[in-house]
C-alpha positions in Angstrom: 52.6 229.6 181.1 55.7 231.7 181.7 59.0 230.1 182.3 62.1 231.4 184.1 65.3 229.2 183.5 68.3 229.7 185.8 71.6 228.3 184.6 75.1 228.5 186.0 78.6 229.0 184.8 82.3 229.2 185.7 82.1 226.8 188.7 79.5 224.7 190.5 78.3 225.6 194.1 77.5 229.2 193.1 73.9 228.9 194.7 71.7 228.4 191.7 69.3 226.5 193.8 68.9 229.5 196.4 68.8 231.8 193.4 65.9 229.8 191.8 64.1 229.7 195.1 64.5 233.4 195.6 63.2 234.2 192.1 60.1 232.0 192.9 59.5 233.7 196.2 59.7 237.1 194.8 57.3 236.3 191.8 54.9 234.7 194.4 55.1 238.0 196.4 54.2 239.8 193.1 50.9 237.9 193.1 51.6 235.1 190.7 51.3 231.3 191.4 54.6 229.6 191.0 56.0 226.1 190.5 59.5 224.9 190.0 61.5 222.2 188.3 64.9 221.0 188.8 66.9 219.4 186.0 69.8 217.1 187.2 72.0 215.9 184.3 73.2 212.7 186.1 72.1 209.3 184.8 70.7 208.1 188.2 66.9 207.8 187.9 66.6 209.8 191.2 68.9 210.7 194.1 67.8 207.8 196.4 70.8 205.7 195.9 73.5 208.5 196.0 75.9 209.0 198.9 75.0 212.1 201.1 78.8 212.8 201.5 79.1 213.1 197.7 75.8 214.7 196.6 74.3 216.1 199.8 71.0 215.0 201.5 68.2 213.1 199.6 65.2 215.2 200.0 61.8 213.4 200.1 58.5 214.8 198.7 54.9 213.9 199.8 54.5 211.4 196.9 57.7 209.6 198.0 59.9 211.0 195.4 63.6 211.0 196.4 65.1 214.0 194.9 67.8 216.7 194.8 68.2 218.9 197.9 67.4 222.1 195.9 63.7 220.9 195.9 63.7 221.4 199.6 64.9 224.9 199.0 62.1 225.5 196.6 59.5 224.2 198.9 60.9 226.1 202.0 61.1 229.4 200.1 57.9 229.1 198.2 55.8 227.2 200.6 54.7 224.7 198.0 54.4 220.9 197.7 56.3 219.5 194.7 56.1 216.1 193.0 58.7 213.7 191.8 57.7 214.9 188.4 59.3 218.3 189.2 62.7 216.6 189.3 64.0 215.6 185.8 67.0 213.6 185.5 68.9 212.3 182.5 68.1 208.7 183.9 64.5 209.3 183.8 64.3 210.8 180.3 66.3 208.0 178.8 64.4 205.3 180.6 61.0 207.0 179.2 62.5 207.0 175.6 63.9 203.6 175.6 60.7 202.2 177.0 58.8 203.8 174.1 61.4 202.5 171.7 60.7 198.9 173.0 57.1 199.3 172.7 57.6 200.3 169.1 56.5 203.9 169.4 59.4 205.0 167.2 59.0 202.1 164.7 61.1 202.6 161.7 62.9 205.6 163.1 66.4 205.9 164.3 66.1 207.0 167.9 68.5 209.9 168.6 69.3 212.6 171.2 67.9 215.1 168.7 64.9 215.1 168.3 63.7 212.3 170.5 65.5 213.0 173.9 65.2 216.7 173.5 61.5 216.3 172.6 61.0 214.2 175.7 62.7 216.8 177.9 60.4 219.6 176.6 57.2 217.5 177.0 58.2 216.8 180.5 58.8 220.3 181.4 55.4 221.3 180.1 53.8 218.4 181.8 55.5 219.0 185.2 54.7 222.8 184.9 51.0 222.2 184.8 50.9 220.1 188.0 49.3 222.2 190.9 51.7 222.5 193.8 50.2 225.2 195.9 47.0 223.6 197.0 44.8 225.4 194.4 43.5 223.8 191.2 44.9 224.5 187.7 48.3 225.2 186.5 50.7 228.0 188.0 51.4 231.2 186.1 55.2 231.0 186.2 57.4 227.9 186.2 61.1 228.3 187.6 63.4 225.9 186.0 67.0 225.2 187.5 69.4 223.7 185.0 71.9 221.6 187.2 75.6 221.5 186.6 77.7 224.2 184.9 77.7 225.3 181.3 80.2 223.4 179.3 79.5 220.0 181.1 79.0 217.1 178.5 76.1 215.6 180.4 74.2 219.0 180.3 74.2 219.2 176.5 70.9 217.6 175.7 69.0 219.7 178.2 70.7 222.9 176.9 69.8 222.0 173.3 66.1 221.2 174.5 65.9 224.6 176.4 67.1 226.4 173.3 64.4 224.6 171.3 61.9 225.4 174.0 62.6 229.1 174.1 61.6 229.2 170.5 58.6 226.9 171.0 57.0 229.0 173.7 57.9 232.4 172.4 60.2 235.3 173.5 57.7 236.7 175.7 57.3 233.5 177.7 60.9 232.7 178.3 63.4 234.3 180.6 66.9 232.9 181.2 68.9 234.1 184.1 72.6 233.0 184.1 74.4 232.8 187.6 77.9 233.3 187.2 81.1 234.2 189.2 82.9 237.6 189.3 86.0 236.7 191.5 88.2 239.2 193.2 91.9 238.4 193.0 93.6 239.4 196.3 96.8 240.4 194.5 95.1 243.4 192.7 91.7 243.6 194.5 89.9 244.0 191.3 86.5 242.4 190.3 87.4 240.2 187.2 84.7 239.8 184.6 86.5 237.4 182.2 85.1 234.2 183.6 81.6 235.5 183.2 82.3 236.7 179.7 83.6 233.3 178.7 80.7 231.5 180.4 78.2 233.6 178.5 80.0 233.2 175.2 79.8 229.4 175.7 76.2 229.6 176.5 75.5 231.8 173.4 77.3 229.4 171.3 75.0 226.6 172.4 71.9 228.5 171.4 70.9 230.4 174.6 71.2 234.1 175.3 70.9 235.2 178.9 68.3 238.0 179.6 69.6 238.6 183.2 73.1 238.0 184.7 73.1 237.2 188.4 76.7 237.7 189.5 78.1 236.0 192.7 80.7 238.1 194.3 82.1 238.8 197.8 80.7 242.4 197.6 78.5 244.5 195.3 79.5 245.0 191.8 81.1 248.4 190.8 79.3 250.2 188.2 82.1 250.1 185.7 82.2 246.2 186.2 78.4 246.2 185.4 79.0 248.3 182.5 81.7 246.0 181.2 79.4 242.9 181.7 76.6 244.6 180.0 78.6 245.5 176.9 80.5 242.2 176.4 77.7 239.9 177.4 74.9 241.8 175.5 72.7 242.4 178.6 71.2 245.6 179.7 73.2 247.2 182.5 69.9 247.2 184.6 69.7 243.4 184.2 73.1 242.9 185.7 72.4 242.1 189.5 74.9 241.2 192.2 74.3 238.3 194.7 77.0 239.3 197.1 77.8 237.5 200.3 75.1 237.9 203.0 74.8 236.9 206.6 72.1 234.3 205.7 70.3 233.1 202.6 67.1 234.8 203.4 68.6 238.1 202.4 68.8 237.0 198.7 65.2 237.7 197.8 65.7 241.0 199.4 68.8 241.8 197.3 66.9 240.8 194.1 64.2 243.2 195.2 66.4 246.0 196.1 68.2 245.7 192.6 64.8 245.5 191.0 65.5 242.1 189.4 61.8 241.3 189.6 61.1 244.2 187.2 63.6 243.0 184.7 62.1 239.4 184.8 58.5 240.8 184.6 59.5 243.0 181.6 61.0 240.0 179.7 57.8 238.0 180.4 55.5 240.9 179.7 53.9 240.8 183.1 54.6 244.3 184.4 51.0 245.3 183.8 49.5 242.6 186.0 52.1 242.3 188.8 51.8 243.7 192.2 54.6 245.3 194.1 56.6 242.6 196.0 55.1 242.0 199.5 58.2 240.9 201.4 57.7 242.6 204.7 57.3 239.6 206.8 60.2 237.8 205.0 62.4 240.9 205.7 61.5 241.1 209.2 62.4 237.5 209.6 65.8 237.8 207.9 66.8 240.9 209.8 65.6 239.4 213.2 67.7 236.4 212.5 70.8 238.4 212.2 70.2 240.2 215.6 69.5 237.1 217.7 72.2 236.8 220.5 70.8 234.4 223.1 72.5 231.2 222.0 70.9 227.7 222.0 73.6 224.9 221.5 72.4 221.7 219.7 74.7 218.8 219.1 74.0 216.9 215.9 75.5 213.4 216.1 75.8 212.0 212.6 77.8 209.9 210.2 77.9 212.2 207.2 79.3 215.3 209.0 82.1 215.8 206.4 79.6 217.5 204.1 77.0 219.6 205.9 74.6 219.5 203.0 74.1 216.0 204.0 72.0 217.4 206.8 70.6 220.5 205.1 67.0 220.0 205.9 68.0 219.2 209.7 70.0 222.4 209.7 67.1 224.5 208.3 64.4 223.0 210.5 66.7 223.8 213.6 67.1 227.4 212.4 63.4 227.9 211.6 62.5 226.8 215.2 65.4 228.8 216.9 64.3 232.0 215.1 60.7 231.3 216.1 61.9 231.1 219.7 64.2 234.2 219.4 67.3 232.1 220.0 70.7 232.2 218.2 71.3 228.7 216.8 74.7 227.1 217.5 75.1 223.6 216.0 78.0 221.4 217.0 78.5 218.8 214.3 79.8 215.6 215.9 81.0 212.5 213.9 79.3 209.7 215.7 82.4 207.5 215.2 84.4 209.8 217.3 82.3 209.0 220.3 83.1 205.3 220.3 85.6 203.5 222.4 87.6 202.6 219.2 88.3 206.3 218.6 89.4 206.6 222.2 92.3 204.3 221.4 93.0 205.5 217.7 92.3 209.0 217.8 92.0 210.2 221.5 92.0 213.9 220.6 89.0 213.5 218.4 87.3 211.5 221.1 87.9 213.9 223.8 86.8 216.7 221.6 83.6 215.0 220.6 82.7 214.1 224.1 83.3 217.8 225.2 80.9 219.1 222.6 78.3 216.5 223.4 78.3 217.3 227.1 78.3 221.1 226.5 75.2 220.9 224.5 71.8 222.2 225.5 70.1 219.5 223.2 71.1 216.5 221.2 69.7 215.4 217.8 70.5 212.1 216.1 69.4 212.1 212.5 68.7 209.2 210.1 71.2 207.1 208.3 72.1 203.8 206.8 74.8 201.3 207.5 76.8 200.2 210.5 79.4 203.0 210.7 79.0 205.4 213.7 75.9 203.5 215.0 77.4 202.8 218.6 78.4 206.4 218.8 74.9 207.5 218.2 73.7 204.9 220.8 76.1 206.5 223.2 74.7 209.9 222.4 71.1 208.7 223.0 72.2 207.1 226.4 74.0 210.4 227.6 70.9 212.4 226.8 68.6 210.0 228.5 70.7 209.5 231.6 71.6 213.2 232.0 68.1 214.4 231.2 69.4 216.4 228.2 66.8 217.2 225.5 66.9 214.6 222.8 65.3 214.2 219.3 66.0 211.0 217.4 65.0 211.0 213.8 64.4 207.7 211.8 67.5 205.8 212.6 67.9 208.1 215.7 64.5 206.9 216.9 65.4 203.3 216.4 68.6 203.6 218.3 67.2 205.3 221.3 64.8 202.1 221.5 67.8 199.9 221.1 69.7 201.7 223.8 66.7 201.5 226.2 66.6 197.8 225.6 70.2 197.2 226.3 70.5 199.5 229.4 67.0 199.3 231.0 65.5 196.0 229.9 68.8 194.3 230.3 69.3 193.0 226.9 72.9 193.6 226.0 72.7 192.2 222.5 69.6 194.2 221.5 70.0 195.5 218.0 68.5 196.1 214.6 68.5 193.3 212.1 69.9 195.8 209.7 73.0 196.1 211.9 73.2 192.5 213.3 71.0 190.0 211.4 71.6 187.3 214.0 70.7 189.3 217.1 68.8 187.3 219.7 66.9 190.5 220.8 65.8 192.1 217.6 64.2 195.6 218.7 64.2 196.8 214.9 63.3 194.6 212.1 62.9 194.7 208.3 59.6 195.8 207.1 57.6 192.9 205.4 56.6 195.0 202.3 60.5 196.0 201.8 62.6 194.6 198.9 66.0 193.2 199.8 67.1 193.0 196.2 66.5 196.4 194.8 67.5 199.7 196.6 66.0 202.5 194.4 62.6 203.6 195.4 61.8 200.6 197.5 61.7 202.0 201.0 58.5 203.1 202.8 58.4 206.6 201.2 56.6 209.8 201.3 53.7 211.1 203.3 52.0 208.8 205.7 49.7 209.3 208.6 50.6 209.0 212.3 47.8 208.7 215.0 48.5 210.0 218.3 47.8 207.6 221.0 47.6 209.9 224.0 46.7 213.6 224.0 48.8 214.2 227.2 52.0 213.4 225.3 54.6 216.0 224.5 54.4 215.2 220.7 50.6 215.4 220.6 50.7 218.7 222.2 53.4 220.1 220.0 51.2 219.2 217.0 48.2 221.1 218.7 46.5 218.1 220.2 45.4 217.0 216.6 44.4 213.4 216.5 46.6 212.5 213.6 49.6 214.1 211.6 50.9 213.5 208.1 54.8 213.3 207.9 57.2 212.1 205.3 59.1 208.9 205.7 62.2 207.1 204.3 62.9 203.8 206.0 63.2 200.1 205.6 63.2 199.0 209.1 60.9 199.4 212.0 60.5 198.9 215.7 59.6 195.3 216.3 55.9 195.4 217.3 56.3 192.0 219.2 58.5 193.9 221.9 56.3 197.0 222.3 54.4 195.7 225.3 57.7 194.9 227.2 59.0 198.4 226.4 55.7 200.2 227.5 55.6 198.2 230.6 58.8 199.4 231.5 58.1 203.1 231.0 58.9 203.9 227.3 55.8 204.9 225.4 54.9 204.7 221.8 52.6 207.8 221.5 52.4 207.7 217.8 51.3 204.8 215.5 50.1 204.2 212.0 46.6 203.2 211.0 47.2 199.6 211.8 48.6 200.3 215.3 51.4 197.9 214.5 53.9 200.4 213.2 55.7 202.6 215.8 55.8 206.2 214.6 56.7 208.3 217.8 58.4 207.2 221.0 58.7 209.2 224.2 60.1 208.8 227.7 57.4 210.6 229.8 59.8 211.0 232.9 62.3 212.8 230.9 62.2 216.6 230.2 62.2 215.9 226.5 63.2 212.5 225.0 61.3 212.0 221.7 62.0 209.8 218.8 60.2 209.9 215.3 60.2 207.3 212.6 59.3 210.0 210.2 61.5 212.9 208.9 59.8 216.1 210.3 62.6 218.3 208.9 61.3 217.9 205.3 58.0 219.9 206.1 59.6 222.7 208.2 59.2 226.2 206.7 60.6 229.7 207.5 57.9 231.2 209.8 56.3 227.6 210.1 58.8 225.5 212.1 58.4 221.8 212.5 56.6 221.1 215.9 59.1 218.5 217.0 62.0 220.8 216.3 60.3 223.6 218.0 59.9 221.2 221.0 63.6 220.4 220.8 64.7 224.0 220.8 62.1 225.0 223.4 63.3 222.3 225.7 67.0 223.1 225.3 66.2 226.8 226.1 64.2 225.8 229.2 60.9 227.0 227.6 59.0 223.8 226.7 56.0 224.6 228.7 55.4 227.9 226.9 56.1 226.2 223.6 53.5 223.5 224.5 50.9 226.1 225.4 51.7 228.2 222.4 51.1 225.2 220.0 47.9 224.2 221.7 46.8 227.9 221.6 47.6 228.2 218.0 45.6 225.2 216.9 42.6 225.6 219.3 41.7 229.4 219.7 40.4 230.7 216.4 40.5 234.4 217.0 41.3 236.7 220.0 38.1 237.8 221.9 37.3 241.3 222.6 38.3 242.4 226.1 35.1 242.8 228.1 36.3 242.6 231.7 35.2 238.9 231.9 38.2 237.3 230.1 40.0 236.3 233.2 37.0 233.9 234.1 37.2 232.1 230.8 39.3 228.9 230.7 40.5 226.6 228.0 39.9 223.0 229.2 43.1 221.5 227.7 45.7 223.8 229.1 45.8 223.1 232.7 43.0 225.5 233.5 45.2 228.6 232.4 43.0 231.7 231.9 42.6 232.4 228.3 44.3 235.7 228.9 47.5 233.8 229.8 47.2 231.6 226.8 46.9 234.7 224.4 49.9 236.1 226.1 51.8 233.1 225.2 50.7 233.2 221.5 52.4 236.6 220.5 53.7 234.9 217.5 50.2 234.1 216.3 48.6 237.4 217.1 51.2 239.9 216.9 
């Protein structure tokens, strides 16, 4: 097993996660099987109880792990499925060591950070690195490890010490350290300054780790004299100093690494040059460049409660981007604070109220994401109502689905007090209720989490068609409340249909309004499984509907799932029909599948 460690210096937020993801992608394109680990130095066991405004979104894995958003970047770039073991936190490590101490595993020993904590970290890395994450059996060839935080942080010290020991443990040819640092440009003099990086590397070396490669974040490419200076003072070969300068979008980062031959430097350190292929990034390059050239806009209003920090909805943003690029549209997102749509805001902050409603009414499509708590709920309900009554394409995710159901109950069923017991425990019309298996005393890891199966109830529904008329789909969940099954017959008799349910038929997974152009809610989070080049079907449906191209999208999805290969043209093609596509000739179906067969 080969290991590539990505650390960061000077300031946080330099893009270590994107750098690690890009390194994984480029190594995968060289023909290697790749896995990834994220080290988070915080004391939390996982990210599940952390505020999205403070920490960004909580990303959910197939096994139900609630992890740092960087694991989402790894999965999207490398197209892999990670596990909760691939996210190491201080809390997890200390919990494991303390449990062993209580069992007597260290009987007679004084339990200390060194060697017990550092040994536990190294053992965790080796164990997690061996877990297959690409659908194949056996361990990967290379493990990319991102060390969270910034060099010099107190909480990172045990991990730095453990990685220093680990580098000697696995041997020089099996360990490559890439240090991401900042090279700022002072406006006063316009000169790229190397001192912050020099100091960061000096601190890193003082802690027992010497970088093999410097990845320098800057607003523009590094000048040759700056590279030479960094090489001299940081003891790194000049060809191993690469620039990660500002790009139109992050899909260009792997291409930057390839252009600067960063992969050759990594492969040289890891003694892999003889077995590596030339990076095959043609499709990725085409996608990155095409994204920059898109000009036909599609405007999506995202009505949320954590809009102060856009990383709170990172996977939502990426899923919308994947779908819009697949449809050849330039994505424009209007982030709307749900509270600004409410009547209270009209009185207390009329300018924000007016601006929020102007954005909502100007949108081609509306998305209401998940969330917890009462703040902004009424604003989200108003957004769902506006979309339903004005026939604007709508996608509700998790809470966004539940609130669409509540709005329908209030407005169409005539139940003005309809609500969720999460928001109003005493409601007389509980449309959304606490799940019986949930815990009301413990918060961390107690929700319905991870990959669960949804069975489609009708193949003529939009959601079933978007998933290619499959009988079921596996998507990731994160919720404590569900639509009240006792009220489902009343909803369905009034026109709201639950087109996706769990294996028991009692838990509602997908809701649709058949008379609406596109009004869909999902209890699961489809954004977590969206990938560049493989957009989430529900997001593809929203973008298609918002662009006036939903019929084309539905036919394309059906074609993609059903037609195994393009037949040879023999003059009889026009007479062949596919039974599920409204008797469209197969030739027409193929013309709508350019993305599949181009």
